[in-house]
TIROVO-232831 format. One record per residue (C-alpha): residue number from 1; chain; residue in three letters; x, y, z. Coordinates in pm, whole numbers, plus 32768, in hexadecimal, padded with zeros to 4 digits. Layout:
BEGIN
<r num="NUM" chaine="A" residu="Ala" east="X" north="Y" up="Z"/>
...
***
This chain:
BEGIN
<r num="1" chaine="A" residu="Met" east="D088" north="A884" up="BDDD"/>
<r num="2" chaine="A" residu="Pro" east="D1D4" north="A808" up="BD77"/>
<r num="3" chaine="A" residu="Arg" east="D1E2" north="A6B1" up="BCBA"/>
<r num="4" chaine="A" residu="His" east="D296" north="A57E" up="BD4B"/>
<r num="5" chaine="A" residu="Ser" east="D3D5" north="A506" up="BC6E"/>
<r num="6" chaine="A" residu="Gly" east="D2E2" north="A3FE" up="BBE7"/>
<r num="7" chaine="A" residu="Gln" east="D1DE" north="A4DE" up="BB51"/>
<r num="8" chaine="A" residu="Ile" east="D315" north="A5A2" up="BAB8"/>
<r num="9" chaine="A" residu="Asp" east="D399" north="A46D" up="BA39"/>
<r num="10" chaine="A" residu="Leu" east="D226" north="A3F7" up="B995"/>
<r num="11" chaine="A" residu="Arg" east="D1E4" north="A577" up="B92B"/>
<r num="12" chaine="A" residu="Lys" east="D345" north="A550" up="B861"/>
<r num="13" chaine="A" residu="Ser" east="D2E4" north="A417" up="B7BD"/>
<r num="14" chaine="A" residu="Glu" east="D1A2" north="A448" up="B734"/>
<r num="15" chaine="A" residu="Asp" east="D261" north="A58D" up="B6AA"/>
<r num="16" chaine="A" residu="Ile" east="D367" north="A4D3" up="B60F"/>
<r num="17" chaine="A" residu="Leu" east="D251" north="A3E3" up="B594"/>
<r num="18" chaine="A" residu="Asp" east="D193" north="A505" up="B511"/>
<r num="19" chaine="A" residu="Ala" east="D2BD" north="A581" up="B468"/>
<r num="20" chaine="A" residu="Ala" east="D319" north="A426" up="B3B8"/>
<r num="21" chaine="A" residu="Ala" east="D1C6" north="A3FF" up="B31A"/>
<r num="22" chaine="A" residu="Glu" east="D1ED" north="A55C" up="B265"/>
<r num="23" chaine="A" residu="Ala" east="D32C" north="A508" up="B20C"/>
<r num="24" chaine="A" residu="Phe" east="D2D0" north="A3DD" up="B177"/>
<r num="25" chaine="A" residu="Ser" east="D1A6" north="A43E" up="B0E4"/>
<r num="26" chaine="A" residu="Gln" east="D290" north="A51E" up="B01D"/>
<r num="27" chaine="A" residu="Arg" east="D3D2" north="A469" up="AFF4"/>
<r num="28" chaine="A" residu="Gly" east="D328" north="A2EB" up="B02D"/>
<r num="29" chaine="A" residu="Leu" east="D454" north="A1E6" up="B0B8"/>
<r num="30" chaine="A" residu="Glu" east="D570" north="A2E7" up="B053"/>
<r num="31" chaine="A" residu="Ala" east="D505" north="A3E9" up="B151"/>
<r num="32" chaine="A" residu="Ser" east="D645" north="A410" up="B234"/>
<r num="33" chaine="A" residu="Val" east="D670" north="A416" up="B3A7"/>
<r num="34" chaine="A" residu="Glu" east="D6ED" north="A562" up="B395"/>
<r num="35" chaine="A" residu="Asp" east="D5DD" north="A5D6" up="B2F7"/>
<r num="36" chaine="A" residu="Ile" east="D4D2" north="A543" up="B3DC"/>
<r num="37" chaine="A" residu="Ala" east="D5AF" north="A5E7" up="B4FB"/>
<r num="38" chaine="A" residu="Arg" east="D5AF" north="A726" up="B458"/>
<r num="39" chaine="A" residu="Arg" east="D413" north="A707" up="B44B"/>
<r num="40" chaine="A" residu="Ala" east="D3F8" north="A6C2" up="B586"/>
<r num="41" chaine="A" residu="Gly" east="D4CE" north="A78A" up="B601"/>
<r num="42" chaine="A" residu="Val" east="D5E0" north="A6D8" up="B6B2"/>
<r num="43" chaine="A" residu="Ser" east="D71A" north="A641" up="B68F"/>
<r num="44" chaine="A" residu="Lys" east="D781" north="A514" up="B5B4"/>
<r num="45" chaine="A" residu="Gln" east="D7F1" north="A445" up="B6F5"/>
<r num="46" chaine="A" residu="Thr" east="D680" north="A497" up="B796"/>
<r num="47" chaine="A" residu="Val" east="D5E4" north="A3C2" up="B687"/>
<r num="48" chaine="A" residu="Tyr" east="D6D5" north="A2B1" up="B6CB"/>
<r num="49" chaine="A" residu="Asn" east="D69D" north="A2D9" up="B817"/>
<r num="50" chaine="A" residu="His" east="D547" north="A296" up="B804"/>
<r num="51" chaine="A" residu="Phe" east="D50D" north="A1B8" up="B6C7"/>
<r num="52" chaine="A" residu="Gly" east="D682" north="A131" up="B672"/>
<r num="53" chaine="A" residu="Ser" east="D676" north="A118" up="B511"/>
<r num="54" chaine="A" residu="Lys" east="D5B5" north="A1B0" up="B3E5"/>
<r num="55" chaine="A" residu="Glu" east="D528" north="A057" up="B3BC"/>
<r num="56" chaine="A" residu="Asn" east="D492" north="A035" up="B524"/>
<r num="57" chaine="A" residu="Leu" east="D3F3" north="A198" up="B4F1"/>
<r num="58" chaine="A" residu="Leu" east="D316" north="A11A" up="B3B7"/>
<r num="59" chaine="A" residu="Arg" east="D2C5" north="A007" up="B47A"/>
<r num="60" chaine="A" residu="Ala" east="D240" north="A0EA" up="B596"/>
<r num="61" chaine="A" residu="Leu" east="D174" north="A199" up="B490"/>
<r num="62" chaine="A" residu="Phe" east="D108" north="A06E" up="B406"/>
<r num="63" chaine="A" residu="Asp" east="D0B4" north="A006" up="B57F"/>
<r num="64" chaine="A" residu="Arg" east="CFFB" north="A15F" up="B5C7"/>
<r num="65" chaine="A" residu="Arg" east="CF14" north="A122" up="B49C"/>
<r num="66" chaine="A" residu="Gln" east="CEC9" north="9FC8" up="B50F"/>
<r num="67" chaine="A" residu="Glu" east="CE37" north="A036" up="B63E"/>
<r num="68" chaine="A" residu="Leu" east="CD6A" north="A154" up="B5B5"/>
<r num="69" chaine="A" residu="Val" east="CCCB" north="A054" up="B47A"/>
<r num="70" chaine="A" residu="Met" east="CCA4" north="9F4E" up="B57F"/>
<r num="71" chaine="A" residu="Glu" east="CC0D" north="A004" up="B6C1"/>
<r num="72" chaine="A" residu="Pro" east="CA7F" north="9FC8" up="B65A"/>
<r num="73" chaine="A" residu="Leu" east="CAC9" north="9E3F" up="B671"/>
<r num="74" chaine="A" residu="Gly" east="CB78" north="9E68" up="B7B1"/>
<r num="75" chaine="A" residu="Gln" east="CB06" north="9DF1" up="B90C"/>
<r num="76" chaine="A" residu="Ala" east="CA7E" north="9F58" up="B965"/>
<r num="77" chaine="A" residu="His" east="C99F" north="9F38" up="B844"/>
<r num="78" chaine="A" residu="Ser" east="C8F7" north="9DE3" up="B893"/>
<r num="79" chaine="A" residu="Asp" east="C79B" north="9E4A" up="B901"/>
<r num="80" chaine="A" residu="Glu" east="C758" north="9EEA" up="B7BC"/>
<r num="81" chaine="A" residu="Pro" east="C6A8" north="9E59" up="B696"/>
<r num="82" chaine="A" residu="Leu" east="C788" north="9D8C" up="B5A6"/>
<r num="83" chaine="A" residu="Glu" east="C70A" north="9E51" up="B486"/>
<r num="84" chaine="A" residu="Asp" east="C77F" north="9FD8" up="B504"/>
<r num="85" chaine="A" residu="Arg" east="C8DB" north="9F09" up="B584"/>
<r num="86" chaine="A" residu="Leu" east="C93F" north="9E83" up="B3FE"/>
<r num="87" chaine="A" residu="Ser" east="C890" north="9FA9" up="B381"/>
<r num="88" chaine="A" residu="Asp" east="C983" north="A0AF" up="B445"/>
<r num="89" chaine="A" residu="Tyr" east="CA9E" north="9FB2" up="B41D"/>
<r num="90" chaine="A" residu="Val" east="CA84" north="9FC6" up="B27C"/>
<r num="91" chaine="A" residu="Arg" east="CA5C" north="A121" up="B290"/>
<r num="92" chaine="A" residu="Arg" east="CBA3" north="A148" up="B344"/>
<r num="93" chaine="A" residu="Ile" east="CC48" north="A047" up="B22E"/>
<r num="94" chaine="A" residu="Val" east="CBD6" north="A13B" up="B121"/>
<r num="95" chaine="A" residu="Glu" east="CC47" north="A27D" up="B1D5"/>
<r num="96" chaine="A" residu="Ala" east="CDAF" north="A1F1" up="B229"/>
<r num="97" chaine="A" residu="Tyr" east="CDD9" north="A19D" up="B0BC"/>
<r num="98" chaine="A" residu="Leu" east="CD51" north="A305" up="B057"/>
<r num="99" chaine="A" residu="Gly" east="CE25" north="A3AF" up="B169"/>
<r num="100" chaine="A" residu="Pro" east="CF84" north="A43A" up="B136"/>
<r num="101" chaine="A" residu="Gly" east="D0B2" north="A356" up="B110"/>
<r num="102" chaine="A" residu="Tyr" east="D025" north="A200" up="B0D7"/>
<r num="103" chaine="A" residu="Arg" east="D05C" north="A222" up="AF4A"/>
<r num="104" chaine="A" residu="Ser" east="D1AA" north="A2A4" up="AF62"/>
<r num="105" chaine="A" residu="Val" east="D1FF" north="A1AE" up="B063"/>
<r num="106" chaine="A" residu="Met" east="D184" north="A06B" up="AFA4"/>
<r num="107" chaine="A" residu="Arg" east="D216" north="A0FD" up="AE5E"/>
<r num="108" chaine="A" residu="Ser" east="D34A" north="A116" up="AEF8"/>
<r num="109" chaine="A" residu="Ala" east="D343" north="9FB7" up="AF7A"/>
<r num="110" chaine="A" residu="Ile" east="D2DA" north="9F0F" up="AE1A"/>
<r num="111" chaine="A" residu="Ala" east="D3E6" north="9FB2" up="AD8D"/>
<r num="112" chaine="A" residu="Ala" east="D4FB" north="9F59" up="AE86"/>
<r num="113" chaine="A" residu="Ala" east="D452" north="9DD3" up="AE95"/>
<r num="114" chaine="A" residu="Thr" east="D58B" north="9D6E" up="ADAC"/>
<r num="115" chaine="A" residu="Thr" east="D692" north="9E3E" up="AE2E"/>
<r num="116" chaine="A" residu="Arg" east="D633" north="9E5F" up="AF9E"/>
<r num="117" chaine="A" residu="Pro" east="D568" north="9D28" up="AFE0"/>
<r num="118" chaine="A" residu="Gln" east="D596" north="9D37" up="B155"/>
<r num="119" chaine="A" residu="Ile" east="D4DF" north="9EA2" up="B13A"/>
<r num="120" chaine="A" residu="Ala" east="D3AE" north="9E23" up="B072"/>
<r num="121" chaine="A" residu="Ala" east="D38F" north="9CD2" up="B159"/>
<r num="122" chaine="A" residu="Met" east="D37E" north="9DE9" up="B274"/>
<r num="123" chaine="A" residu="Val" east="D283" north="9EC3" up="B1E9"/>
<r num="124" chaine="A" residu="Tyr" east="D197" north="9D8C" up="B19F"/>
<r num="125" chaine="A" residu="Glu" east="D1C8" north="9D0A" up="B2C2"/>
<r num="126" chaine="A" residu="Ala" east="D17C" north="9E16" up="B3AA"/>
<r num="127" chaine="A" residu="Gly" east="D062" north="9EB7" up="B2D7"/>
<r num="128" chaine="A" residu="Pro" east="CF96" north="9DC0" up="B207"/>
<r num="129" chaine="A" residu="Lys" east="D010" north="9C7C" up="B29C"/>
<r num="130" chaine="A" residu="Leu" east="CFAF" north="9CDE" up="B407"/>
<r num="131" chaine="A" residu="Gly" east="CE74" north="9D89" up="B3C9"/>
<r num="132" chaine="A" residu="Arg" east="CDE2" north="9C64" up="B33E"/>
<r num="133" chaine="A" residu="Arg" east="CE68" north="9B6C" up="B42E"/>
<r num="134" chaine="A" residu="Lys" east="CDC1" north="9C40" up="B523"/>
<r num="135" chaine="A" residu="Leu" east="CC5D" north="9C5A" up="B43F"/>
<r num="136" chaine="A" residu="Val" east="CC69" north="9AD0" up="B448"/>
<r num="137" chaine="A" residu="Glu" east="CC99" north="9ABD" up="B5BD"/>
<r num="138" chaine="A" residu="Phe" east="CB67" north="9B8B" up="B5D2"/>
<r num="139" chaine="A" residu="Leu" east="CA81" north="9AD1" up="B4E2"/>
<r num="140" chaine="A" residu="Ala" east="CAD9" north="9989" up="B574"/>
<r num="141" chaine="A" residu="Asn" east="CAA2" north="99F8" up="B6C6"/>
<r num="142" chaine="A" residu="Glu" east="C964" north="9A93" up="B65C"/>
<r num="143" chaine="A" residu="Ala" east="C902" north="992F" up="B5BD"/>
<r num="144" chaine="A" residu="Ala" east="C938" north="9894" up="B720"/>
<r num="145" chaine="A" residu="Ala" east="C84B" north="995F" up="B7A9"/>
<r num="146" chaine="A" residu="Gly" east="C758" north="9924" up="B6B2"/>
<r num="147" chaine="A" residu="Arg" east="C72C" north="9A6B" up="B63C"/>
<r num="148" chaine="A" residu="Ile" east="C787" north="9A0D" up="B4BC"/>
<r num="149" chaine="A" residu="Asp" east="C79A" north="98D4" up="B3E8"/>
<r num="150" chaine="A" residu="Val" east="C8FC" north="98BD" up="B3A2"/>
<r num="151" chaine="A" residu="Ala" east="C9A7" north="977A" up="B352"/>
<r num="152" chaine="A" residu="Asp" east="CACC" north="981F" up="B2C2"/>
<r num="153" chaine="A" residu="Ala" east="CB45" north="9947" up="B36C"/>
<r num="154" chaine="A" residu="Asp" east="CC57" north="997C" up="B262"/>
<r num="155" chaine="A" residu="Glu" east="CB85" north="9961" up="B145"/>
<r num="156" chaine="A" residu="Ala" east="CA80" north="9A43" up="B1D2"/>
<r num="157" chaine="A" residu="Ala" east="CB81" north="9B5E" up="B23A"/>
<r num="158" chaine="A" residu="Asp" east="CBF8" north="9B5C" up="B0CA"/>
<r num="159" chaine="A" residu="Phe" east="CA7A" north="9B64" up="B066"/>
<r num="160" chaine="A" residu="Leu" east="CA5A" north="9CAC" up="B154"/>
<r num="161" chaine="A" residu="Phe" east="CBAC" north="9D60" up="B0EE"/>
<r num="162" chaine="A" residu="Gly" east="CB50" north="9D20" up="AF5D"/>
<r num="163" chaine="A" residu="Met" east="CA03" north="9DCA" up="AFAB"/>
<r num="164" chaine="A" residu="Ala" east="CA97" north="9EF4" up="B09A"/>
<r num="165" chaine="A" residu="Ala" east="CBBB" north="9F3E" up="AFDF"/>
<r num="166" chaine="A" residu="Gly" east="CC1C" north="9E63" up="AEB0"/>
<r num="167" chaine="A" residu="Ser" east="CBCF" north="9F87" up="ADA9"/>
<r num="168" chaine="A" residu="Val" east="CC00" north="A0B3" up="AE74"/>
<r num="169" chaine="A" residu="Leu" east="CD77" north="A014" up="AE96"/>
<r num="170" chaine="A" residu="Leu" east="CDAE" north="A006" up="AD32"/>
<r num="171" chaine="A" residu="Arg" east="CD3F" north="A119" up="ACE5"/>
<r num="172" chaine="A" residu="Val" east="CDD9" north="A1F2" up="ADCE"/>
<r num="173" chaine="A" residu="Met" east="CF40" north="A145" up="AD80"/>
<r num="174" chaine="A" residu="Leu" east="CF08" north="A19A" up="AC29"/>
<r num="175" chaine="A" residu="Asp" east="CE97" north="A2F8" up="AC70"/>
<r num="176" chaine="A" residu="Ala" east="CD51" north="A2C0" up="ABD6"/>
<r num="177" chaine="A" residu="Pro" east="CC15" north="A389" up="AC3D"/>
<r num="178" chaine="A" residu="Thr" east="CB87" north="A31A" up="AD76"/>
<r num="179" chaine="A" residu="Glu" east="CA78" north="A37F" up="AE3F"/>
<r num="180" chaine="A" residu="Arg" east="CAC6" north="A422" up="AF79"/>
<r num="181" chaine="A" residu="Arg" east="C98A" north="A4DC" up="AFEA"/>
<r num="182" chaine="A" residu="Pro" east="C97D" north="A46C" up="B15D"/>
<r num="183" chaine="A" residu="Glu" east="C80B" north="A41E" up="B126"/>
<r num="184" chaine="A" residu="Lys" east="C842" north="A347" up="B017"/>
<r num="185" chaine="A" residu="Ile" east="C950" north="A283" up="B0C1"/>
<r num="186" chaine="A" residu="Ala" east="C873" north="A245" up="B1F6"/>
<r num="187" chaine="A" residu="Ala" east="C750" north="A1F1" up="B11B"/>
<r num="188" chaine="A" residu="Arg" east="C817" north="A0D2" up="B054"/>
<r num="189" chaine="A" residu="Ala" east="C8A5" north="A048" up="B198"/>
<r num="190" chaine="A" residu="Arg" east="C73E" north="A044" up="B227"/>
<r num="191" chaine="A" residu="Glu" east="C6BF" north="9F75" up="B125"/>
<r num="192" chaine="A" residu="Cys" east="C81D" north="9E92" up="B0FB"/>
<r num="193" chaine="A" residu="Ala" east="C7F9" north="9E40" up="B276"/>
<r num="194" chaine="A" residu="Arg" east="C677" north="9DEC" up="B215"/>
<r num="195" chaine="A" residu="Arg" east="C6B1" north="9D01" up="B0EF"/>
<r num="196" chaine="A" residu="Phe" east="C7D3" north="9C50" up="B1C1"/>
<r num="197" chaine="A" residu="Leu" east="C6E9" north="9C35" up="B2E8"/>
<r num="198" chaine="A" residu="Arg" east="C5B8" north="9BAB" up="B1E6"/>
<r num="199" chaine="A" residu="Ala" east="C6CC" north="9A9A" up="B149"/>
<r num="200" chaine="A" residu="Tyr" east="C73E" north="9A43" up="B2A1"/>
<r num="201" chaine="A" residu="Ala" east="C5E5" north="9A1F" up="B376"/>
<r num="202" chaine="A" residu="Pro" east="C5CC" north="98EB" up="B45B"/>
<r num="203" chaine="A" residu="Gly" east="C4D2" north="981E" up="B417"/>
***
């Protein structure tokens, strides 16, 4: 069955994003649009037609990652136990940090902070800041529904994030040995969710 033009454009956008993820994982923010286009099997102009700029392409990559990480906290999972949702969320955060590309992009952003602050700011806004804001909103909504007792959603988000990935992120950035076995990551995520919910249990 032939695909409609919209389906073709969507597939091409995903191919470009996949190519960009690979390029950024190897070259950080120095990855060029030409290299990304070559990896995707498209022209440089096609990349610009779909995303407008390398910065927009990087932002789209962060958006895609955020959607994957935040998916367990979405409305589609509202009937599932809160512990399961938080556990899945934590697991996805850790897996995102351990995945290809994160370290290269974040290291490049840190290095660019003094010479290209707008790039570093964009990486922060599209990545950590947006993810934290969505987590704060989720925790505030759960508190309003009476499922957790949280007076300060910002503070609670910091506690959860710190338990989830604080030491993992540091080890990833420093190339230190890091636990990567899926069963260990899942077990840590489950324990993190349990401890968080015990700390913020209603009543």
